C-alpha positions as CSV (number, residue, x, y, z in Angstrom):
1,Q,-0.2,0.0,0.0
2,V,1.2,3.3,-0.8
3,Q,2.4,5.7,2.0
4,L,2.3,9.3,1.7
5,V,4.2,11.8,4.1
6,E,3.9,15.7,3.7
7,S,6.0,18.1,5.5
8,G,7.1,21.6,5.7
9,G,4.0,23.4,6.5
10,G,3.7,26.4,8.9
11,L,2.6,29.8,9.6
12,V,4.0,32.5,7.2
13,Q,3.1,36.3,6.4
14,P,1.7,37.2,3.1
15,G,4.4,37.3,0.5
16,G,6.4,34.7,2.3
17,S,7.7,31.4,1.0
18,L,7.4,27.5,2.2
19,R,8.8,24.4,0.7
20,L,6.6,21.2,1.0
21,S,7.9,18.0,0.7
22,C,6.1,14.6,-0.1
23,E,7.9,11.4,0.8
24,V,6.4,8.4,-0.9
25,S,6.9,4.6,-0.3
26,G,5.2,1.4,-1.4
27,I,5.2,1.9,-5.1
28,I,7.8,2.6,-7.9
29,F,7.6,6.3,-7.5
30,S,9.3,7.2,-10.8
31,N,6.4,5.5,-12.8
32,Y,3.8,7.7,-11.1
33,F,2.0,11.1,-12.4
34,M,2.1,12.8,-9.1
35,A,0.2,16.0,-7.8
36,W,-0.5,18.4,-4.9
37,Y,-3.7,19.1,-3.6
38,R,-5.0,21.4,-1.1
39,Q,-8.1,21.9,1.1
40,P,-8.9,25.3,2.6
41,P,-10.9,25.7,5.6
42,G,-14.6,24.9,4.9
43,K,-13.9,23.9,1.3
44,E,-13.4,20.9,-0.9
45,R,-10.1,19.5,-1.7
46,E,-8.6,20.7,-4.8
47,L,-5.9,20.0,-7.3
48,I,-3.2,22.5,-7.6
49,A,-0.2,21.0,-9.4
50,S,0.8,17.8,-11.0
51,I,4.1,16.7,-12.4
52,D,4.5,13.5,-14.7
53,S,7.2,10.9,-14.3
54,R,9.6,13.0,-16.4
55,G,9.3,15.9,-14.5
56,R,6.9,18.1,-16.7
57,P,4.7,20.3,-14.3
58,I,1.2,21.4,-14.9
59,Y,-0.3,24.3,-12.6
60,T,-3.8,25.4,-12.1
61,E,-4.4,29.0,-12.6
62,S,-4.7,29.9,-9.0
63,V,-0.9,28.9,-8.4
64,Q,0.6,29.4,-11.8
65,G,3.8,31.6,-11.6
66,R,4.0,31.6,-7.7
67,F,4.5,27.6,-7.0
68,T,6.9,25.2,-8.2
69,I,6.4,21.6,-8.4
70,S,9.3,19.3,-8.7
71,R,10.6,15.8,-7.8
72,E,13.5,13.7,-7.2
73,N,12.8,10.0,-8.3
74,D,15.9,8.7,-6.6
75,K,14.6,9.9,-3.3
76,N,10.9,9.0,-3.8
77,T,10.1,12.8,-2.9
78,M,8.2,15.4,-4.5
79,Y,8.3,18.9,-3.6
80,L,6.1,22.3,-3.7
81,Q,8.1,25.4,-3.6
82,M,5.5,28.2,-2.9
83,N,6.4,31.7,-3.2
84,S,4.4,35.0,-2.9
85,L,2.0,33.4,-0.7
86,K,-1.4,34.8,0.0
87,P,-3.9,34.3,2.8
88,E,-6.1,32.4,0.3
89,D,-3.3,29.8,0.1
90,T,-4.3,29.0,3.6
91,A,-4.9,25.3,3.6
92,V,-4.0,21.8,4.4
93,Y,-1.7,20.6,1.7
94,Y,-1.9,16.9,0.6
95,C,0.3,14.9,-2.1
96,N,-1.3,11.9,-4.0
97,G,-1.3,10.6,-7.7
98,R,-2.7,12.4,-10.4
99,V,-5.0,9.3,-10.6
100,L,-5.7,8.9,-6.8
101,F,-4.2,6.3,-4.6
102,P,-6.8,4.8,-2.3
103,N,-5.4,6.5,0.8
104,W,-4.2,9.9,1.7
105,G,-1.4,11.2,4.1
106,Q,-2.0,13.5,6.9
107,G,-1.4,16.6,5.1
108,T,0.7,19.4,6.0
109,Q,-1.1,22.7,7.4
110,V,-0.1,26.0,5.7
111,I,-1.4,29.2,7.4
112,V,-0.8,32.7,5.5
113,S,-1.5,35.5,8.1
114,S,0.1,38.6,9.2
């Protein structure tokens, strides 16, 4: 069974930066199209960025130009560099496959506030 462990969240001021990590085990990570999702308070979980097995990224409009998704296949790890953070980026952030695995990790909380 795949295991997903997100880390790197925290409290940051508007305009600040954070780097999230997602450690993956239980699958051949390099074979999978991966993605970052987030769930703002009181809202549905949403896809924000994805990256194919060759490292090609796709972003939603809400994060395009501010967030950068990347992966290190030899470390079974995916990253999300978040710059120019806004209060509306406040959410719990999760990683998963672009085609969802049956389970989710615990997520990592990001709070953008002054």
